[in-house]
Gaussian input, Z-matrix of N, CA and C with variables (Angstrom, degrees):
# hf/3-21g

backbone

0 1
 N
 C     1     B1
 C     2     B2     1     A1
 N     3     B3     2     A2     1     D1
 C     4     B4     3     A3     2     D2
 C     5     B5     4     A4     3     D3
 N     6     B6     5     A5     4     D4
 C     7     B7     6     A6     5     D5
 C     8     B8     7     A7     6     D6
 N     9     B9     8     A8     7     D7
 C    10    B10     9     A9     8     D8
 C    11    B11    10    A10     9     D9
 N    12    B12    11    A11    10    D10
 C    13    B13    12    A12    11    D11
 C    14    B14    13    A13    12    D12
 N    15    B15    14    A14    13    D13
 C    16    B16    15    A15    14    D14
 C    17    B17    16    A16    15    D15
 N    18    B18    17    A17    16    D16
 C    19    B19    18    A18    17    D17
 C    20    B20    19    A19    18    D18
 N    21    B21    20    A20    19    D19
 C    22    B22    21    A21    20    D20
 C    23    B23    22    A22    21    D21
 N    24    B24    23    A23    22    D22
 C    25    B25    24    A24    23    D23
 C    26    B26    25    A25    24    D24
 N    27    B27    26    A26    25    D25
 C    28    B28    27    A27    26    D26
 C    29    B29    28    A28    27    D27
 N    30    B30    29    A29    28    D28
 C    31    B31    30    A30    29    D29
 C    32    B32    31    A31    30    D30
 N    33    B33    32    A32    31    D31
 C    34    B34    33    A33    32    D32
 C    35    B35    34    A34    33    D33
 N    36    B36    35    A35    34    D34
 C    37    B37    36    A36    35    D35
 C    38    B38    37    A37    36    D36
 N    39    B39    38    A38    37    D37
 C    40    B40    39    A39    38    D38
 C    41    B41    40    A40    39    D39
 N    42    B42    41    A41    40    D40
 C    43    B43    42    A42    41    D41
 C    44    B44    43    A43    42    D42
 N    45    B45    44    A44    43    D43
 C    46    B46    45    A45    44    D44
 C    47    B47    46    A46    45    D45
 N    48    B48    47    A47    46    D46
 C    49    B49    48    A48    47    D47
 C    50    B50    49    A49    48    D48
 N    51    B51    50    A50    49    D49
 C    52    B52    51    A51    50    D50
 C    53    B53    52    A52    51    D51
 N    54    B54    53    A53    52    D52
 C    55    B55    54    A54    53    D53
 C    56    B56    55    A55    54    D54
 N    57    B57    56    A56    55    D55
 C    58    B58    57    A57    56    D56
 C    59    B59    58    A58    57    D57
 N    60    B60    59    A59    58    D58
 C    61    B61    60    A60    59    D59
 C    62    B62    61    A61    60    D60
 N    63    B63    62    A62    61    D61
 C    64    B64    63    A63    62    D62
 C    65    B65    64    A64    63    D63
 N    66    B66    65    A65    64    D64
 C    67    B67    66    A66    65    D65
 C    68    B68    67    A67    66    D66
 N    69    B69    68    A68    67    D67
 C    70    B70    69    A69    68    D68
 C    71    B71    70    A70    69    D69
 N    72    B72    71    A71    70    D70
 C    73    B73    72    A72    71    D71
 C    74    B74    73    A73    72    D72
 N    75    B75    74    A74    73    D73
 C    76    B76    75    A75    74    D74
 C    77    B77    76    A76    75    D75
 N    78    B78    77    A77    76    D76
 C    79    B79    78    A78    77    D77
 C    80    B80    79    A79    78    D78
 N    81    B81    80    A80    79    D79
 C    82    B82    81    A81    80    D80
 C    83    B83    82    A82    81    D81
 N    84    B84    83    A83    82    D82
 C    85    B85    84    A84    83    D83
 C    86    B86    85    A85    84    D84
 N    87    B87    86    A86    85    D85
 C    88    B88    87    A87    86    D86
 C    89    B89    88    A88    87    D87
 N    90    B90    89    A89    88    D88
 C    91    B91    90    A90    89    D89
 C    92    B92    91    A91    90    D90
 N    93    B93    92    A92    91    D91
 C    94    B94    93    A93    92    D92
 C    95    B95    94    A94    93    D93
 N    96    B96    95    A95    94    D94
 C    97    B97    96    A96    95    D95
 C    98    B98    97    A97    96    D96
 N    99    B99    98    A98    97    D97
 C   100   B100    99    A99    98    D98
 C   101   B101   100   A100    99    D99
 N   102   B102   101   A101   100   D100
 C   103   B103   102   A102   101   D101
 C   104   B104   103   A103   102   D102
 N   105   B105   104   A104   103   D103
 C   106   B106   105   A105   104   D104
 C   107   B107   106   A106   105   D105
 N   108   B108   107   A107   106   D106
 C   109   B109   108   A108   107   D107
 C   110   B110   109   A109   108   D108
 N   111   B111   110   A110   109   D109
 C   112   B112   111   A111   110   D110
 C   113   B113   112   A112   111   D111
 N   114   B114   113   A113   112   D112
 C   115   B115   114   A114   113   D113
 C   116   B116   115   A115   114   D114
 N   117   B117   116   A116   115   D115
 C   118   B118   117   A117   116   D116
 C   119   B119   118   A118   117   D117
 N   120   B120   119   A119   118   D118
 C   121   B121   120   A120   119   D119
 C   122   B122   121   A121   120   D120
 N   123   B123   122   A122   121   D121
 C   124   B124   123   A123   122   D122
 C   125   B125   124   A124   123   D123
 N   126   B126   125   A125   124   D124
 C   127   B127   126   A126   125   D125
 C   128   B128   127   A127   126   D126
 N   129   B129   128   A128   127   D127
 C   130   B130   129   A129   128   D128
 C   131   B131   130   A130   129   D129
 N   132   B132   131   A131   130   D130
 C   133   B133   132   A132   131   D131
 C   134   B134   133   A133   132   D132
 N   135   B135   134   A134   133   D133
 C   136   B136   135   A135   134   D134
 C   137   B137   136   A136   135   D135
 N   138   B138   137   A137   136   D136
 C   139   B139   138   A138   137   D137
 C   140   B140   139   A139   138   D138
 N   141   B141   140   A140   139   D139
 C   142   B142   141   A141   140   D140
 C   143   B143   142   A142   141   D141
 N   144   B144   143   A143   142   D142
 C   145   B145   144   A144   143   D143
 C   146   B146   145   A145   144   D144
 N   147   B147   146   A146   145   D145
 C   148   B148   147   A147   146   D146
 C   149   B149   148   A148   147   D147
 N   150   B150   149   A149   148   D148
 C   151   B151   150   A150   149   D149
 C   152   B152   151   A151   150   D150
 N   153   B153   152   A152   151   D151
 C   154   B154   153   A153   152   D152
 C   155   B155   154   A154   153   D153
 N   156   B156   155   A155   154   D154
 C   157   B157   156   A156   155   D155
 C   158   B158   157   A157   156   D156
 N   159   B159   158   A158   157   D157
 C   160   B160   159   A159   158   D158
 C   161   B161   160   A160   159   D159
 N   162   B162   161   A161   160   D160
 C   163   B163   162   A162   161   D161
 C   164   B164   163   A163   162   D162
 N   165   B165   164   A164   163   D163
 C   166   B166   165   A165   164   D164
 C   167   B167   166   A166   165   D165
 N   168   B168   167   A167   166   D166
 C   169   B169   168   A168   167   D167
 C   170   B170   169   A169   168   D168
 N   171   B171   170   A170   169   D169
 C   172   B172   171   A171   170   D170
 C   173   B173   172   A172   171   D171
 N   174   B174   173   A173   172   D172
 C   175   B175   174   A174   173   D173
 C   176   B176   175   A175   174   D174
 N   177   B177   176   A176   175   D175
 C   178   B178   177   A177   176   D176
 C   179   B179   178   A178   177   D177
 N   180   B180   179   A179   178   D178
 C   181   B181   180   A180   179   D179
 C   182   B182   181   A181   180   D180
 N   183   B183   182   A182   181   D181
 C   184   B184   183   A183   182   D182
 C   185   B185   184   A184   183   D183
 N   186   B186   185   A185   184   D184
 C   187   B187   186   A186   185   D185
 C   188   B188   187   A187   186   D186
 N   189   B189   188   A188   187   D187
 C   190   B190   189   A189   188   D188
 C   191   B191   190   A190   189   D189
 N   192   B192   191   A191   190   D190
 C   193   B193   192   A192   191   D191
 C   194   B194   193   A193   192   D192

   B1=1.4736
   B2=1.5321
   B3=1.2650
   B4=1.5206
   B5=1.4415
   B6=1.4188
   B7=1.4602
   B8=1.4987
   B9=1.4661
   B10=1.4469
   B11=1.5182
   B12=1.4055
   B13=1.5465
   B14=1.4946
   B15=1.2542
   B16=1.4659
   B17=1.5627
   B18=1.2640
   B19=1.5331
   B20=1.5199
   B21=1.2518
   B22=1.4637
   B23=1.4962
   B24=1.3281
   B25=1.4113
   B26=1.4974
   B27=1.2429
   B28=1.4903
   B29=1.5901
   B30=1.3114
   B31=1.5110
   B32=1.6056
   B33=1.3227
   B34=1.4482
   B35=1.5211
   B36=1.2485
   B37=1.4912
   B38=1.5444
   B39=1.1797
   B40=1.5747
   B41=1.6307
   B42=1.4093
   B43=1.4601
   B44=1.6018
   B45=1.2159
   B46=1.3885
   B47=1.6142
   B48=1.2766
   B49=1.3575
   B50=1.5197
   B51=1.2611
   B52=1.4771
   B53=1.5561
   B54=1.3647
   B55=1.3638
   B56=1.4455
   B57=1.3291
   B58=1.3991
   B59=1.6203
   B60=1.3808
   B61=1.3936
   B62=1.5443
   B63=1.3012
   B64=1.4597
   B65=1.5183
   B66=1.2807
   B67=1.4069
   B68=1.5787
   B69=1.4518
   B70=1.4084
   B71=1.5485
   B72=1.3455
   B73=1.5877
   B74=1.4694
   B75=1.2939
   B76=1.5188
   B77=1.5038
   B78=1.3785
   B79=1.4269
   B80=1.5599
   B81=1.3495
   B82=1.3619
   B83=1.4267
   B84=1.4118
   B85=1.3090
   B86=1.4945
   B87=1.3612
   B88=1.3802
   B89=1.4974
   B90=1.3170
   B91=1.4381
   B92=1.4731
   B93=1.3872
   B94=1.4264
   B95=1.4604
   B96=1.3267
   B97=1.4507
   B98=1.5126
   B99=1.3040
   B100=1.4453
   B101=1.4754
   B102=1.3176
   B103=1.4611
   B104=1.6242
   B105=1.2562
   B106=1.3619
   B107=1.6889
   B108=1.3956
   B109=1.4986
   B110=1.4528
   B111=1.3362
   B112=1.5727
   B113=1.6192
   B114=1.2970
   B115=1.3499
   B116=1.6029
   B117=1.2969
   B118=1.6046
   B119=1.4142
   B120=1.4606
   B121=1.4371
   B122=1.5482
   B123=1.3502
   B124=1.4428
   B125=1.6095
   B126=1.3024
   B127=1.6031
   B128=1.5050
   B129=1.3544
   B130=1.5049
   B131=1.5182
   B132=1.3133
   B133=1.5619
   B134=1.4558
   B135=1.3211
   B136=1.4917
   B137=1.4186
   B138=1.3194
   B139=1.4466
   B140=1.4696
   B141=1.3562
   B142=1.3477
   B143=1.5938
   B144=1.2951
   B145=1.4049
   B146=1.6759
   B147=1.3854
   B148=1.5429
   B149=1.6567
   B150=1.2369
   B151=1.5295
   B152=1.4868
   B153=1.3739
   B154=1.4076
   B155=1.7117
   B156=1.2391
   B157=1.4337
   B158=1.5353
   B159=1.3498
   B160=1.4186
   B161=1.6169
   B162=1.3377
   B163=1.5400
   B164=1.5987
   B165=1.2702
   B166=1.5008
   B167=1.4114
   B168=1.4224
   B169=1.6253
   B170=1.3858
   B171=1.3132
   B172=1.5115
   B173=1.6075
   B174=1.2949
   B175=1.5185
   B176=1.5786
   B177=1.2014
   B178=1.4493
   B179=1.4682
   B180=1.2491
   B181=1.4824
   B182=1.5177
   B183=1.3193
   B184=1.5344
   B185=1.6157
   B186=1.2185
   B187=1.4063
   B188=1.5094
   B189=1.3358
   B190=1.5104
   B191=1.5603
   B192=1.3091
   B193=1.4871
   B194=1.4615
   A1=111.07
   A2=114.68
   A3=117.87
   A4=104.81
   A5=111.54
   A6=119.46
   A7=104.83
   A8=109.50
   A9=117.12
   A10=106.87
   A11=110.55
   A12=113.13
   A13=110.04
   A14=124.53
   A15=129.64
   A16=109.50
   A17=110.53
   A18=117.52
   A19=106.36
   A20=115.77
   A21=120.89
   A22=112.90
   A23=115.17
   A24=122.17
   A25=113.03
   A26=121.88
   A27=123.05
   A28=108.63
   A29=115.52
   A30=112.92
   A31=110.41
   A32=114.08
   A33=120.79
   A34=117.17
   A35=118.82
   A36=124.36
   A37=113.77
   A38=117.20
   A39=125.57
   A40=113.66
   A41=107.26
   A42=109.32
   A43=108.03
   A44=121.86
   A45=118.54
   A46=112.89
   A47=122.91
   A48=129.36
   A49=112.04
   A50=114.33
   A51=125.19
   A52=108.27
   A53=114.09
   A54=116.95
   A55=110.20
   A56=123.97
   A57=123.38
   A58=103.04
   A59=107.54
   A60=115.57
   A61=117.46
   A62=115.16
   A63=127.23
   A64=113.33
   A65=125.38
   A66=125.05
   A67=109.08
   A68=109.82
   A69=122.95
   A70=114.92
   A71=114.07
   A72=112.78
   A73=108.29
   A74=120.88
   A75=120.39
   A76=111.09
   A77=117.18
   A78=118.52
   A79=104.87
   A80=118.42
   A81=119.38
   A82=123.88
   A83=115.71
   A84=121.94
   A85=111.14
   A86=120.41
   A87=118.15
   A88=117.41
   A89=119.09
   A90=121.60
   A91=106.69
   A92=124.81
   A93=129.52
   A94=112.56
   A95=116.67
   A96=126.42
   A97=108.95
   A98=112.65
   A99=116.49
   A100=116.68
   A101=122.73
   A102=118.88
   A103=109.61
   A104=118.37
   A105=121.21
   A106=111.17
   A107=109.08
   A108=116.71
   A109=107.69
   A110=116.61
   A111=115.60
   A112=108.85
   A113=119.93
   A114=123.01
   A115=111.18
   A116=111.42
   A117=115.06
   A118=105.28
   A119=108.35
   A120=114.03
   A121=107.85
   A122=120.54
   A123=119.52
   A124=110.85
   A125=109.20
   A126=112.68
   A127=112.47
   A128=113.19
   A129=116.40
   A130=111.60
   A131=116.60
   A132=116.35
   A133=109.61
   A134=117.22
   A135=120.79
   A136=115.91
   A137=114.92
   A138=119.82
   A139=116.77
   A140=117.25
   A141=131.47
   A142=110.39
   A143=112.17
   A144=117.51
   A145=106.49
   A146=111.59
   A147=117.57
   A148=108.65
   A149=117.13
   A150=120.11
   A151=113.83
   A152=113.00
   A153=118.48
   A154=101.11
   A155=119.75
   A156=119.11
   A157=111.60
   A158=113.30
   A159=116.19
   A160=114.35
   A161=106.77
   A162=110.05
   A163=116.07
   A164=110.67
   A165=122.86
   A166=114.87
   A167=105.66
   A168=111.78
   A169=114.17
   A170=117.86
   A171=123.48
   A172=109.03
   A173=116.96
   A174=120.03
   A175=113.62
   A176=117.55
   A177=125.14
   A178=106.77
   A179=120.33
   A180=129.22
   A181=112.99
   A182=110.19
   A183=120.68
   A184=109.21
   A185=116.88
   A186=118.46
   A187=118.59
   A188=117.45
   A189=122.78
   A190=108.82
   A191=124.65
   A192=123.89
   A193=117.32
   D1=132.16
   D2=-178.44
   D3=-128.46
   D4=131.55
   D5=-179.29
   D6=-135.85
   D7=160.09
   D8=-179.44
   D9=-124.92
   D10=142.84
   D11=166.62
   D12=-99.73
   D13=135.28
   D14=-172.20
   D15=-116.48
   D16=151.99
   D17=173.33
   D18=-136.46
   D19=132.47
   D20=179.22
   D21=-90.48
   D22=123.12
   D23=-179.00
   D24=-114.57
   D25=173.21
   D26=177.34
   D27=-57.45
   D28=-27.55
   D29=-175.09
   D30=-102.94
   D31=20.55
   D32=179.90
   D33=111.32
   D34=-167.70
   D35=178.81
   D36=-78.94
   D37=132.42
   D38=172.91
   D39=-121.77
   D40=138.57
   D41=-179.84
   D42=-80.85
   D43=124.20
   D44=177.42
   D45=-110.56
   D46=-3.31
   D47=176.83
   D48=-157.69
   D49=149.34
   D50=176.32
   D51=-126.14
   D52=133.99
   D53=179.99
   D54=-118.05
   D55=128.10
   D56=-176.17
   D57=-123.49
   D58=119.47
   D59=-172.20
   D60=52.60
   D61=42.02
   D62=-176.41
   D63=75.26
   D64=-1.86
   D65=-177.28
   D66=-102.78
   D67=120.25
   D68=179.59
   D69=-67.90
   D70=126.49
   D71=171.47
   D72=-66.81
   D73=-42.63
   D74=178.76
   D75=-54.17
   D76=-47.64
   D77=-170.92
   D78=-68.87
   D79=-41.95
   D80=173.53
   D81=-51.94
   D82=-44.05
   D83=175.89
   D84=-72.08
   D85=-38.82
   D86=172.18
   D87=-57.77
   D88=-32.96
   D89=-179.43
   D90=-72.76
   D91=-40.49
   D92=174.70
   D93=-56.55
   D94=-47.21
   D95=177.19
   D96=-54.18
   D97=-66.31
   D98=178.23
   D99=-51.43
   D100=-35.48
   D101=176.19
   D102=-69.04
   D103=-31.94
   D104=-179.29
   D105=-72.01
   D106=-32.77
   D107=179.90
   D108=-73.63
   D109=-39.62
   D110=-178.95
   D111=-66.06
   D112=-34.52
   D113=-171.99
   D114=-92.20
   D115=-15.01
   D116=-170.36
   D117=-139.33
   D118=-142.71
   D119=-175.90
   D120=-134.67
   D121=176.05
   D122=178.66
   D123=-67.94
   D124=-32.09
   D125=178.22
   D126=-65.08
   D127=-34.08
   D128=177.09
   D129=-71.71
   D130=-41.66
   D131=175.65
   D132=-58.03
   D133=-50.69
   D134=177.94
   D135=-54.20
   D136=-46.06
   D137=170.32
   D138=-47.11
   D139=-57.16
   D140=179.13
   D141=-53.28
   D142=-45.96
   D143=-173.55
   D144=-68.56
   D145=-43.57
   D146=176.88
   D147=-59.32
   D148=-39.71
   D149=179.41
   D150=-62.90
   D151=-37.15
   D152=-173.39
   D153=-79.84
   D154=-40.67
   D155=177.94
   D156=-57.31
   D157=-45.24
   D158=178.01
   D159=-61.66
   D160=-44.16
   D161=175.93
   D162=-57.43
   D163=-40.21
   D164=172.32
   D165=-51.01
   D166=-54.07
   D167=178.93
   D168=-64.24
   D169=-35.98
   D170=178.34
   D171=-65.47
   D172=-43.53
   D173=174.60
   D174=-68.23
   D175=-33.70
   D176=173.07
   D177=-62.22
   D178=-52.69
   D179=179.14
   D180=-50.42
   D181=-50.22
   D182=179.12
   D183=-62.37
   D184=-40.49
   D185=179.10
   D186=-72.99
   D187=-17.10
   D188=178.35
   D189=-84.77
   D190=-1.90
   D191=175.73
   D192=-66.76

């Protein structure tokens, strides 16, 4: 089952969360971020997010060939 959580803005409705089989993507990421913050620092969390963003861009570029 796939569900969406929406929020109405001045520009219309926006998806702010997706639930897959009742599991929230936002809650899942929040739990992961909290775990990293407990064992590390904000700078470490930001560094890991930047790494993942770069890796995603690299994969995206490979797929556009």
